[in-house]
N, C-alpha and C positions, 0 to 999 in steps of 0.2 A: 504494500500500500504506500502511495506517495502523494504528498500534497504539492500543489503547484499553482502558479499564477496563470489565470486564463483571461485572455483579452479577446473580445468579440466586437466586431463592427455592428453598430445598431442601425436601424432604419433611418434615423435622423442624421447619420454621419458621424456620431460620437463613437467613442470606444469604451465599452463596458469592461470593467475590471472585476474579476471574481476570484475567489479561492475555491479550488476544486481538488478532488482526489481521485486516484485510480485504484480500483480494487478488483482483481481478477478480470482485468480488461474492461471494466465498466467505470465510466466517468460519472461523478456525482458533484453537483455544485453545492458547496457548503455555505458560502456567504457571498453576497453581491455588495461590493464596496462603493460603487458609484460609476458614473459615466464621465469621461474626460472629453473636453472640447478642444484642447490644444496640447502641445507637447509637455508643457510644464505641469498641467493637471494630470496628464497620463503618467508622468514620472513620479509625481507625488502619490498617486493611488497605487502604483506598482510598489513604491517604497513602503507604503503602509501595509500592503498585502504581504510583502516579504517579512516585515517585522512581526506580523501576526502569525505567519506560518512558523517563524522561528520560535515564537512563544508556544505554539502548539506542540512542536516535536523537537525543536532545537537541532534540526538536521539541515542539510543542504537543500535548497529549493530548485525545482526544475521549472523554468519559465517556458510555457508552451506558447510559442509565437506563431504556430502554424495557422491559427484562425484570424490573425491580424497582420497588417503590413509590418515588415521587420523594421525595428528602430535602428538608427545608426549605432555602431559599436561604441561603447563608453570605456574609457580607460579605468574608470572607477564608478561604482554604482551610486545612485542618488542617496543622500543622507537627509532624513527629516531632522531639521534643527529647531523647529517651532510649529505650534498649532494653536489657534485661538478662535473663539466664537466672536469674531469682530463685529459681524452684522448685528447680532443680538445686543452686544454691549453698546454699540453706537446708538441703537434705537433707544435703549434705556438712558444713556447719557443725554441724548437730545431731549427726552421727556423731562429729566431732572432739571436740565438747564432751562427748558421752556417754561417750567412752572416757577422758575425764579429761585430754586433751592440752592443754586450756586452761591447765593448771597451768604450762606453759612461760611464759605471760604475754607472748607476742610476736605481734602481729597479722601482721607481714610473714611470719614463719615459717609461721603457719597458712595464709596465702594461697599460699605456695610449695607446701605439702603438698597443698592442695585442687586447685591448678592441675595438679599432677602426676597426680592421680587422673583429672582430666578429659582432659588431653592432655599426655602426657610429652614434654618437649622440653628444649632448653637453657635455662639460667637467663635468658639475654638474651631468648630468644624467648618466655619466660613472660609478658613484658609484653604481647605481642600476645594471648596467651590471655586474660589479664585484661581487655583492652580488648574483645575479642569477646564475652566473657561479661557485660560491663557491670559488673564488680566495682567498687564505690565505693572511692574513696581508694586506688587501686592504687599501690604503692610504686615508686620510681625504681630504676634498675639499681644505682646506688651504694648505696642502702639495702639492696638484696638482698645485695650483697657484704658489707656490714658485718654484716648479720644472720647470714649463714652463718659468718663469722669468730667472732661472739659465741656461736654455738651450740656451737662447739668450746671456746672459752675458758671458758664457764660450764657445760660438760658437760650440755647439755640432753638428751643421749641417756639419761643416768641417770634424769632426771625422766620421760621418756617410757617407759622400761622399767618404772619403778615404777608408772606409770599402767596400762600394759598388764598387768602382773602383778595389780594390783588388780582389773582387769576380768575376767581369766581365773579369778580365785579368788573371785568374788562369790558363787558357789554352794557353795563349799567349797575346801579346800586341794588343791593339785596333788600327785598321787602319781606321775604318769608324765609325762615330757617327751620330745620327739623331737628328734633332732639330725641334721643333714646339712651337707655342705660342697659348694659349687660354686665355679667359677672365673669371673672376669670379666676379659677381656683388654683391652688398650689398643693402639690403633694408634700405637705409639710406637717409635722406633728404638733408644732407649737405656733401660737398666735404671736403677733407683735403689734406695734402701733398701727400699721397699715393693713396687714393681712389678718383679717378677723373672720370668724364664723358668722354668717348672716343668712338672710333669705337668698337662696341660690336659685337661679333660673335653670340650673341643670340638676336640681334636686340632690345636691351633694352636701356633706357636712364638713368638708375640708375648709381650712382658712382660705379666704378669697379677698379680692378687691372689687370695687365697683368701677366701671369705666363708663364715663359719660362722653358721648360723641355728638357733635353738632355738625350738620351737613347742610348744603344748599338743596334746592328742590330737585337737582339732578343726582344727588347722592355724593357730591364731591365734598370731602372732609374739610372742615373749617377749624375745629377745635377738638382736642382730646384732653380729658382730665381723669385722673385716678383719685378714688376716695377709699376710705376705710371700708372693709367688707361688711361691717354691721351698720353702716349708715343708711338711713331711709332714702329711698329713691327720690321722694319729693324734695328732699333737702339738698339735692345735687344740682337742680335746674338753675336756680337763681344765681349761685356763684359762677357757673359757667357763662350765663348770659351777661352778668355784670362785667366779667373779665373781657368777654367778646366786645361789649360796647365800649369799655374803657380803652381796649387795644386799638379799635378801629374807628372810634367816635361814631359808631353806628347808632342812628336814631330811628324811631318809628319802625322798629322791626317786630314782625309778628312771628311768634314761635308756635310750632305745631308739635304736640306730644301725645302719647297714648294715655289710656285711662289710669296708668300707674301714677301719673302726675296730678290726678284729680283729687284735690282736697280743698276745702273752702279757704283755709289759711294760706295754702300755697298759691292759689289763684289771686287772693287779695294782695299777697306780697308781690307777685308779678305785676299786677295792675298798678300798685303804688310805686313800683320802680319804673313805670312808664312803658311797659311792654304790652303789646296786644297778644292774645293767645287763642288757639283753637285746640281743645283737648277732648279726647274721646270720652264718652259717657258710658257708664255701665248699663247694660240692657235692663238690669233689675229696676232701674229708675223709670222705665217706660210707663208702667201702669200709673204712676203718680203724675208724671209730666203730661201724659196724653189723656188722662181721665176726662177732663173738661171737653177736649176736642172730640173724643169718642161719644160723649154724652150728647153733644149738640149736633155734630156732623155725621157721626157714625164711624165704624171701624173699617170701612172699605177704602183701601188705598191702592193705587196703580203702581206698576213697576217704575222706579225712579222718582216717584212723587216725594216731596218734602213737606213737613209740617213744622211750623214754628211755635214754640211755647216759651214760657219763662219758668225759672226755678229760683226759689230763695235758698241761698247757700250761706252757711254760717249762722251764728246765733248772737242775739243782743246787738251791741254796737258794731259787731263784725259782720252782721247779716247784709248781704247784697243780692240784688236781683240779677240773675244771669240769663242771657239769651241761650236757648237750646234749639238746635235744628235736628229734627229726626228725618231720616230718609228710609224709604222702603225699597228693597231690592229682591226680585224674585229669585235670583241666583243665590243671594244670601239666605233666603228662606229655605231653599233646598238643603244648604249646608247646615243651617240651624236645626232643621227638622231631623237630620241624621244624628246630630249631637243630642237633641232632646230625647229621641227614641232610645239612645244608649243609656242616658241618665235614668229613664223610666225603667229600662231593663234591669239596671243595677238596683234600683229601689225595690223592684218586684223580687229580686233574688234575696235581698235583705229581709223582706217581709216573709218570704218562704223559708228563711233560715239556712239558705245555701250559701250565703255570703255574710261575712262579719259586718256588723253595723259600724259605719264610719260617718264622717260629716258629708254624707251624700245628699244631693238635692232631691226633694220630693219625699223624703223619708220622715215619717212621724213615729215617735217612740211611744209615748203614753204608757198604756198597760202592756204594750208589745209593739214591735216594729210593724209599720204598715206604709202604704202608699198614700200620699196626700193628693187625691185626684182633683180636688178643687184647685190646688196650685198648678197641677199639670194643665188643666184647661185654661187657666189664666195665662200661663206661659205660652200656650199655643196661639193666643190672640196677638202676641207681640213678636213672634219669630219673623225674621226678615227685616227687622228695624235696627238701625244703628243711630246713636245720638252723638251730637257734638256740642260741647259747651264753649261759648266764646264771649269775649267782651267787645267784639267788633259790632258796630251798629249796622243796620240794614243799608244805610247810605254808603258805608265803607265797603261792605262785602255782602253780596246776595247769598241766599241759602245754597244755591248751586256752587258758588265760589268757595264757600266754607267746606262743603263736601269734597270738592276737587282738591283743595289744599290739603285736607287730611289724608286723602288717598295717596298723596305723594310720600306719606310716611313709610311706605314700603321701600323707598330708596335708602333710608337709613338702616332698615333691617337688612337689605341686600348688602350694604357696605359692611355691616357687622359680620354677616356670613362670610364675606370675602376676607375680612380680617382674621376670622377664626379658622377658615379652611385654607384658602389659597396662600395666605401669609402666615398662618399658624401663630397667632398671637400667643398661644400657649401650646405645648408646655413651656413654661418660662423658667429659665435656669437662674434668673436673678432672685436675690433674696432681700437686699436692703432697699429702702425707699428710693435712694438715688439711682440704683441700678435698674429698678423697675421703671422709674421715670425715663431713664435713658433708653431702655428697651422699647417702651411705648412710643417714644419720639421716633425711633427708627421705623417702627411699624406704621406710625402715622404717615411718614414720608412715603413709604412703600405703598401704602393704601392710596394716597393721592395719585401716585404714578399709575397704579393699576386702574383706578377709576378714569383717569385721563386717557389712557390707552384704550380702554374699553369704549369710551364715548367716541373716540376718534375712529376706531376701526370696526366697532361692533363685535369684536372678538375678545373673549376673556383672556386675562393675562396668562393663565395656564396654557391655553392653546397657542398664544403668541410664543411662549418659551419653547413649547414642544416643536413648533414649526421652524423657529430660527436657530435654536441651540445647535442642531446638527450641522448647520452651514458654517464651515470653518475655513479660515485662511491657513494653508499649510505652507510653511517655509522650508525649502529643500536646497541642498547644495550639491551641484554636479560639477566635478572637475574644478572646484574652487569658485564656481559661479553660483550666486544665490538667486533663487527664483521663488516667487510666491504664487501658489495655485489657489484660486478662489472658487468655491462652489456657488454657482449662481442660484438665486431663489426661484423656485417654480411652484406652481399650484397655489396652495393657501399662503405660503410664505411670500410669494410674489404679490398676492392680493393685499397682504398686510403692509408690505413695504410701499405699495402704490397708495394705500390709504394714509400712511404716515408722512409721505414725502412732502405734501403741502404744508404740514405743520412743523417741519424741522426748522428749528431756530426761532419759533414763535412761542 
């Protein structure tokens, strides 16, 4: 059995380079390395093939040239002296500069951010990522640690937030921002001042932190803040908004948030601070808000119809009248009905004694567990409805505009998903408050680049990396002459580059 380099002329005129073997007179193709369009590319692919064959069996290779035009004899074979994913790195550097993050003025920090976009991993393992990408002048691990410490000492996050805001407002001022909170847990045994056990969105009992993210209506990140893991969600919104307004002198901003931010005192503080708000309302409030409307007009609503009501929130001197917009959606009714039927099924199981009693909806205990059918029927009257509490007047925003603004909240949820999956905000190997702050600053930058590339190309950052990372510049030396063979982008890679080219440098 022998391994050899096989070269085949393709229909397009290129030369395909493959690794093949012969066993008992039968040839088998083991690996297709690519197609060369000129002599330099061909020499590079042949050199790579020979290196791989040497790794496979450490023996002499037989170069089968019978299926391709003979190459001129060489006094010495080509030697690969370098290889890098230049095209991918150039795309990421262009995005970094285009967002204004070069204002930080630190090359190591930039390389940390771009490596996280390519392959999220620990800071120590990032050195491997740089090496595999062929990044020139890659920093040492000690330089990485010093850079992260400096990012906190010199508050680089403020510079990055200023650049992000400038990018988001390049076409005009922001009037609406979206806010949400998530939790990031730590596989740690002990709590500290920041990492605390609290209400976990992932139903865990590990120490965690709260991360508040402010984005524009397109999901582009504007601010990221970390809070102690046992802090109430409602207590995170105002500090983030205050810093946002102070940093950018932003006035008359409307914030959109989910029902987790809905408390009378929280809304009063927002209003007193001068912010407009649109906050999701819990469906359990529908019977009280809509009672008068149903009594006078009836409970027949059409798909997309909105109903305006008011609600007194707070007590005593803190009581304020709030405008509430309710919208009915047939699609939402279908989803709500599925959820409702599952809740009824669980209540029936508890009543039958086949399921332990918990804090399930529609369960009455009394002398024994049972199903509260009156509550079930009342709940059926209001499925398909979603409420929105706001301090905006009808002259400022119509009911349809209130609903549309809240629906944009999925953008911040999508951004959080990208942070947790594509950029792997955790597992986090940082443990001190400063190192966590530095880590989230890197993630924040990588998140901004990812959202920017997605908006520009319509392709997720994972697909961009998969398409561009294999395209490498291979530097080879033949008889003392240095050549560079570049693999041209084709297919999806070519489409991505075509979409990005107009934005390079902007």
